[in-house]
DSSP file (Angstrom, degrees, kcal/mol; ACC not computed):
  #  RESIDUE AA STRUCTURE BP1 BP2  ACC     N-H-->O    O-->H-N    N-H-->O    O-->H-N    TCO  KAPPA ALPHA  PHI   PSI    X-CA   Y-CA   Z-CA
    1    1 A X              0   0    0      0, 0.0    28,-0.1     0, 0.0     7,-0.1   0.000 360.0 360.0 360.0 133.8    0.0    0.0    0.0
    2    2 A X    >   -     0   0    0      1,-0.1     3,-1.8    28,-0.1    29,-0.1  -0.312 360.0-113.6 -72.1 157.7    1.4    3.4   -0.9
    3    3 A X  T 3  S+     0   0    0      1,-0.3    -1,-0.1    27,-0.0     0, 0.0   0.783 116.3  52.7 -62.3 -29.2    2.2    6.0    1.6
    4    4 A X  T 3  S+     0   0    0     26,-0.0     2,-0.4     2,-0.0    -1,-0.3   0.487  83.0 109.9 -87.4  -3.5   -0.6    8.3    0.4
    5    5 A X    <   -     0   0    0     -3,-1.8    27,-0.2     1,-0.2     3,-0.1  -0.613  40.9-179.5 -80.8 129.8   -3.3    5.5    0.6
    6    6 A X        +     0   0    0     25,-1.5    59,-1.1    -2,-0.4     2,-0.3   0.681  66.1  43.1 -94.0 -21.9   -5.7    6.2    3.5
    7    7 A X  E     -AB  31  64A   0     24,-2.5    24,-2.6    57,-0.2     2,-0.4  -0.906  62.7-160.3-125.8 149.0   -7.9    3.1    3.0
    8    8 A X  E     -AB  30  63A   0     55,-2.1    55,-2.5    -2,-0.3     2,-0.6  -0.996  17.6-134.6-131.1 140.2   -7.2   -0.5    2.3
    9    9 A X  E     -AB  29  62A   0     20,-1.8    20,-0.9    -2,-0.4     2,-0.4  -0.837  32.8-179.7 -92.1 120.5   -9.6   -3.2    0.9
   10   10 A X  E     - B   0  61A   0     51,-2.6    51,-2.6    -2,-0.6     2,-0.4  -0.966  18.4-146.3-125.4 136.4   -9.2   -6.3    3.0
   11   11 A X  E     - B   0  60A   0     -2,-0.4    13,-2.8    13,-0.3     2,-0.4  -0.851  15.5-166.6-105.2 140.3  -11.0   -9.7    2.7
   12   12 A X  E     -CB  23  59A   0     47,-2.5    47,-2.6    -2,-0.4     2,-0.6  -0.986  18.2-143.1-127.9 134.0  -11.8  -11.7    5.7
   13   13 A X  E     +CB  22  58A   0      9,-2.6     9,-1.7    -2,-0.4     2,-0.3  -0.898  39.6 175.8 -93.0 122.5  -12.9  -15.3    6.0
   14   14 A X  E     -CB  21  57A   0     43,-3.7    43,-1.6    -2,-0.6    42,-0.3  -0.780  37.8-103.8-129.6 162.5  -15.6  -15.4    8.8
   15   15 A X    >   -     0   0    0      5,-1.4     3,-1.8    -2,-0.3     5,-0.1  -0.394  57.2 -94.4 -71.6 167.3  -18.0  -17.5   10.7
   16   16 A X  T 3  S+     0   0    0      1,-0.3    -1,-0.1     2,-0.1    42,-0.0   0.798 126.6  48.5 -61.9 -29.6  -21.6  -16.8    9.6
   17   17 A X  T 3  S-     0   0    0      3,-0.0    -1,-0.3    40,-0.0     0, 0.0   0.505 107.5-124.3 -88.5  -2.5  -22.1  -14.3   12.4
   18   18 A X  S <  S+     0   0    0     -3,-1.8    60,-1.9     2,-0.2    61,-0.6   0.578  79.7 113.5  77.8   8.3  -18.9  -12.5   11.8
   19   19 A X  S    S+     0   0    0      1,-0.2     2,-0.5    58,-0.2    -1,-0.1   0.676  75.1  46.6 -89.8 -15.7  -17.5  -12.9   15.3
   20   20 A X  S    S+     0   0    0     57,-0.1    -5,-1.4    -5,-0.1     2,-0.3  -0.892  77.0 153.8-128.7 101.3  -14.6  -15.1   14.3
   21   21 A X  E     -CD  14  76A   0     55,-2.2    55,-2.0    -2,-0.5     2,-0.4  -0.897  23.7-166.6-130.1 156.1  -12.7  -13.8   11.2
   22   22 A X  E     -C   13   0A   0     -9,-1.7    -9,-2.6    -2,-0.3    53,-0.1  -0.993  33.7-103.2-138.1 144.0   -9.3  -14.0    9.8
   23   23 A X  E     -C   12   0A   0     -2,-0.4   -11,-0.3    51,-0.3     2,-0.2  -0.407  35.2-134.2 -59.8 138.2   -7.6  -12.0    7.1
   24   24 A X        -     0   0    0    -13,-2.8     2,-0.5    -2,-0.1   -13,-0.3  -0.613  26.0-107.5 -90.4 162.2   -7.4  -13.8    3.8
   25   25 A X  S    S+     0   0    0     -2,-0.2     2,-0.2    24,-0.1   -13,-0.1  -0.031  71.5 142.1 -83.7  34.4   -4.1  -13.7    1.8
   26   26 A X        -     0   0    0     -2,-0.5     2,-0.2   -15,-0.2   -15,-0.1  -0.555  65.7 -99.2 -71.4 135.6   -5.8  -11.3   -0.7
   27   27 A X        -     0   0    0     -2,-0.2     2,-0.4     1,-0.1    -1,-0.1  -0.433  39.1-124.5 -60.5 127.3   -3.4   -8.6   -1.9
   28   28 A X        -     0   0    0     -2,-0.2     2,-0.4   -20,-0.1   -18,-0.1  -0.608  26.2-159.2 -74.8 124.4   -4.2   -5.5    0.1
   29   29 A X  E     -A    9   0A   0    -20,-0.9   -20,-1.8    -2,-0.4     2,-0.4  -0.866   5.7-142.1-103.6 140.2   -4.9   -2.6   -2.2
   30   30 A X  E     -A    8   0A   0     -2,-0.4     2,-0.3   -22,-0.2   -22,-0.2  -0.829  17.7-175.2-105.4 145.9   -4.6    1.0   -1.0
   31   31 A X  E     -A    7   0A   0    -24,-2.6   -24,-2.5    -2,-0.4   -25,-1.5  -0.966  30.9-135.9-137.6 149.0   -6.9    3.8   -1.9
   32   32 A X  S    S+     0   0    0     -2,-0.3     2,-0.3   -27,-0.2    -1,-0.1   0.767  90.8  27.9 -77.6 -22.4   -7.0    7.6   -1.3
   33   33 A X  S  > S-     0   0    0      1,-0.1     4,-1.8   -26,-0.1     5,-0.1  -0.946  74.9-121.8-136.3 156.9  -10.7    7.6   -0.5
   34   34 A X  H  > S+     0   0    0     -2,-0.3     4,-3.0     1,-0.2     5,-0.2   0.840 113.0  58.1 -61.9 -36.0  -13.3    5.3    0.9
   35   35 A X  H  > S+     0   0    0      2,-0.2     4,-1.6     1,-0.2    -1,-0.2   0.883 104.7  49.4 -63.8 -41.1  -15.3    5.7   -2.3
   36   36 A X  H  4 S+     0   0    0      2,-0.2     4,-0.4     1,-0.2    -1,-0.2   0.922 114.1  46.5 -63.2 -44.6  -12.4    4.5   -4.5
   37   37 A X  H >< S+     0   0    0     -4,-1.8     3,-1.8     1,-0.2     4,-0.3   0.923 109.2  53.0 -65.4 -44.8  -12.0    1.5   -2.2
   38   38 A X  H >< S+     0   0    0     -4,-3.0     3,-1.5     1,-0.3     4,-0.5   0.832  98.5  66.1 -58.1 -34.9  -15.7    0.6   -2.1
   39   39 A X  T 3< S+     0   0    0     -4,-1.6    -1,-0.3     1,-0.3     4,-0.3   0.726 103.0  48.2 -61.0 -20.7  -15.8    0.7   -5.9
   40   40 A X  T <> S+     0   0    0     -3,-1.8     4,-1.8    -4,-0.4    -1,-0.3   0.407  83.6  93.4 -99.7  -1.0  -13.5   -2.4   -5.8
   41   41 A X  H <> S+     0   0    0     -3,-1.5     4,-2.3    -4,-0.3     5,-0.2   0.929  82.1  52.1 -62.4 -48.3  -15.4   -4.5   -3.3
   42   42 A X  H  > S+     0   0    0     -4,-0.5     4,-1.2     1,-0.2    -1,-0.2   0.937 110.0  49.6 -56.4 -46.7  -17.5   -6.5   -5.7
   43   43 A X  H  4 S+     0   0    0     -4,-0.3     3,-0.3     1,-0.2    -1,-0.2   0.883 111.5  50.3 -60.3 -38.1  -14.4   -7.6   -7.7
   44   44 A X  H >< S+     0   0    0     -4,-1.8     3,-1.0     1,-0.2     6,-0.4   0.878 108.1  51.7 -67.9 -37.5  -12.7   -8.6   -4.5
   45   45 A X  H 3< S+     0   0    0     -4,-2.3    -1,-0.2     1,-0.2    -2,-0.2   0.690 113.0  45.0 -75.0 -19.2  -15.7  -10.7   -3.4
   46   46 A X  T 3< S+     0   0    0     -4,-1.2    -1,-0.2    -3,-0.3    -2,-0.2   0.282  90.5 118.4-105.0  10.0  -15.8  -12.5   -6.7
   47   47 A X  S <> S-     0   0    0     -3,-1.0     4,-2.2    -4,-0.1     5,-0.2  -0.225  79.8-111.2 -70.7 163.5  -12.0  -13.1   -6.8
   48   48 A X  H  > S+     0   0    0      1,-0.2     4,-2.3     2,-0.2     5,-0.2   0.877 118.8  58.3 -60.9 -37.2  -10.5  -16.5   -6.8
   49   49 A X  H  > S+     0   0    0      1,-0.2     4,-0.6     2,-0.2    -1,-0.2   0.931 108.4  45.4 -59.4 -45.8   -9.1  -15.9   -3.3
   50   50 A X  H >4 S+     0   0    0     -6,-0.4     3,-0.8     1,-0.2    -1,-0.2   0.896 112.2  51.8 -65.9 -41.1  -12.7  -15.3   -2.0
   51   51 A X  H 3< S+     0   0    0     -4,-2.2    -1,-0.2     1,-0.2    -2,-0.2   0.844 113.1  44.6 -65.6 -33.6  -14.1  -18.4   -3.9
   52   52 A X  H 3< S+     0   0    0     -4,-2.3    -1,-0.2    -5,-0.2    -2,-0.2   0.502  83.0 128.5 -90.3  -2.1  -11.4  -20.6   -2.4
   53   53 A X    <<  -     0   0    0     -3,-0.8     2,-1.4    -4,-0.6    -3,-0.0  -0.288  59.6-137.9 -59.5 134.4  -11.7  -19.3    1.1
   54   54 A X  S    S+     0   0    0    -41,-0.0     2,-0.3     2,-0.0    -1,-0.1  -0.501  72.9  92.6 -90.3  63.1  -12.2  -22.0    3.7
   55   55 A X  S    S-     0   0    0     -2,-1.4   -40,-0.1     1,-0.1   -41,-0.1  -0.988  79.0-124.9-151.9 147.6  -14.9  -20.1    5.6
   56   56 A X  S    S+     0   0    0    -42,-0.3     2,-0.4    -2,-0.3   -41,-0.2   0.765  97.6  31.3 -69.1 -21.1  -18.7  -19.9    5.4
   57   57 A X  E     -B   14   0A   0    -43,-1.6   -43,-3.7     2,-0.0     2,-0.5  -0.998  64.1-158.6-140.0 140.3  -18.7  -16.2    4.8
   58   58 A X  E     -B   13   0A   0     -2,-0.4    32,-2.2   -45,-0.2     2,-0.4  -0.982  14.5-167.8-117.0 124.8  -16.3  -13.8    3.2
   59   59 A X  E     -BE  12  89A   0    -47,-2.6   -47,-2.5    -2,-0.5     2,-0.4  -0.935   9.0-153.5-116.4 135.5  -16.4  -10.1    4.1
   60   60 A X  E     -BE  11  88A   0     28,-2.2    28,-1.1    -2,-0.4    27,-1.0  -0.914  17.1-177.1-107.0 133.8  -14.8   -7.2    2.4
   61   61 A X  E     -B   10   0A   0    -51,-2.6   -51,-2.6    -2,-0.4     2,-0.7  -0.992  24.1-149.2-131.2 139.2  -13.9   -4.1    4.4
   62   62 A X  E     -B    9   0A   0     -2,-0.4     2,-0.4   -53,-0.2   -53,-0.2  -0.933  31.9-175.6-100.1 111.3  -12.4   -0.8    3.5
   63   63 A X  E     -B    8   0A   0    -55,-2.5   -55,-2.1    -2,-0.7     2,-0.1  -0.875  21.6-130.5-116.8 139.3  -10.6    0.2    6.6
   64   64 A X  E  >  -B    7   0A   0     -2,-0.4     4,-2.2   -57,-0.2     3,-0.3  -0.333  40.6 -95.1 -75.7 169.7   -8.7    3.4    7.3
   65   65 A X  H  > S+     0   0    0    -59,-1.1     4,-2.1     1,-0.2     5,-0.2   0.863 123.6  53.4 -58.1 -40.8   -5.2    3.2    8.7
   66   66 A X  H  > S+     0   0    0      1,-0.2     4,-1.7     2,-0.2    -1,-0.2   0.906 111.5  45.0 -63.2 -42.7   -6.3    3.5   12.3
   67   67 A X  H  > S+     0   0    0     -3,-0.3     4,-1.6     1,-0.2    -1,-0.2   0.872 110.7  55.1 -72.4 -34.4   -8.7    0.6   12.0
   68   68 A X  H  X S+     0   0    0     -4,-2.2     4,-1.4     1,-0.2     3,-0.2   0.921 108.0  49.0 -58.8 -44.8   -6.1   -1.5   10.1
   69   69 A X  H  < S+     0   0    0     -4,-2.1    -1,-0.2     1,-0.2    -2,-0.2   0.871 108.3  54.9 -68.4 -36.3   -3.7   -1.0   13.0
   70   70 A X  H  < S+     0   0    0     -4,-1.7    -1,-0.2     1,-0.2    -2,-0.2   0.833 109.5  45.2 -65.4 -34.3   -6.3   -2.0   15.6
   71   71 A X  H  < S+     0   0    0     -4,-1.6     3,-0.4    -3,-0.2    -1,-0.2   0.746  83.9 177.0 -87.4 -20.5   -7.1   -5.3   14.0
   72   72 A X     <  -     0   0    0     -4,-1.4    -1,-0.1     1,-0.2    -2,-0.1  -0.133  54.5 -55.6  54.0-148.2   -3.5   -6.4   13.4
   73   73 A X  S    S+     0   0    0    -51,-0.1   -50,-0.3     2,-0.0    -1,-0.2   0.509 106.9  84.2-108.1  -7.4   -3.0   -9.9   11.9
   74   74 A X  S    S-     0   0    0     -3,-0.4   -51,-0.3     1,-0.2   -53,-0.0  -0.004  93.3 -51.0 -86.3-166.4   -4.8  -12.2   14.3
   75   75 A X        -     0   0    0    -53,-0.1     2,-0.3   -55,-0.0   -53,-0.2  -0.278  59.0-167.2 -62.7 151.7   -8.4  -13.2   14.7
   76   76 A X  B     -D   21   0A   0    -55,-2.0   -55,-2.2    -3,-0.1     2,-0.7  -0.986  25.3-132.5-141.3 151.1  -10.9  -10.4   14.7
   77   77 A X    >   -     0   0    0     -2,-0.3     3,-1.6   -57,-0.2   -58,-0.2  -0.913  17.8-168.8-101.2 103.0  -14.6   -9.9   15.6
   78   78 A X  T 3  S+     0   0    0    -60,-1.9   -59,-0.2    -2,-0.7    -1,-0.1   0.517  80.8  71.8 -75.9  -3.4  -16.1   -7.9   12.6
   79   79 A X  T 3  S+     0   0    0    -61,-0.6    -1,-0.3     5,-0.1   -60,-0.1   0.612  72.7 117.3 -82.4  -9.9  -19.3   -7.3   14.6
   80   80 A X  S X  S-     0   0    0     -3,-1.6     3,-1.9     1,-0.1     4,-0.5  -0.270  74.3-128.8 -55.5 138.6  -17.3   -4.9   16.8
   81   81 A X  G >  S+     0   0    0      1,-0.3     3,-0.7     2,-0.2    -1,-0.1   0.792 108.2  65.0 -59.4 -27.8  -18.6   -1.3   16.7
   82   82 A X  G 3  S+     0   0    0      1,-0.2    -1,-0.3   -12,-0.0   -12,-0.1   0.701 108.6  40.7 -67.7 -18.9  -15.0   -0.2   16.0
   83   83 A X  G <  S+     0   0    0     -3,-1.9    -1,-0.2    -6,-0.2    -2,-0.2   0.352  94.2 147.1-114.4   5.3  -15.1   -2.1   12.6
   84   84 A X    <   +     0   0    0     -3,-0.7     2,-0.1    -4,-0.5    -5,-0.1  -0.528  29.3  56.8 -82.3 157.9  -18.5   -1.4   11.4
   85   85 A X        -     0   0    0     -2,-0.2     2,-0.4    -7,-0.1    -6,-0.0   0.550  64.2-145.7 -90.2 161.0  -20.0   -1.0    8.8
   86   86 A X        -     0   0    0      1,-0.2   -25,-0.1    -2,-0.1     3,-0.1  -0.710   7.2-159.7 -81.4 135.8  -19.5   -4.0    6.7
   87   87 A X        -     0   0    0    -27,-1.0     2,-0.3    -2,-0.4    -1,-0.2   0.818  63.3 -24.0 -88.2 -30.6  -19.4   -2.9    3.1
   88   88 A X  E     -E   60   0A   0    -28,-1.1   -28,-2.2   -47,-0.1    -1,-0.3  -0.968  55.5-174.9-170.7 160.3  -20.2   -6.2    1.5
   89   89 A X  E      E   59   0A   0     -2,-0.3   -30,-0.2   -30,-0.2   -44,-0.0  -0.988 360.0 360.0-156.0 161.0  -20.2  -10.0    1.9
   90   90 A X              0   0    0    -32,-2.2   -31,-0.1    -2,-0.3    -1,-0.1   0.343 360.0 360.0-123.1 360.0  -20.9  -13.1    0.1
């Protein structure tokens, strides 16, 4: 992600209720605005990575730098108010 990118599109493989999620190895794309990021969500959710995910639900989130830092690389609860709203899921 470039230094000027304020948002990143991240895919998560989750339990159906979104309380147990892990980042998928989808290449993280950086965007200057949330709108630019959100425009790529559908493509990410139909990607090969999303199709191959070993999870009942795949969720795409456009997260700003602060939210990215809070979630780190471990498991995450995407129902947390700090990480809402969900932009899309399959």
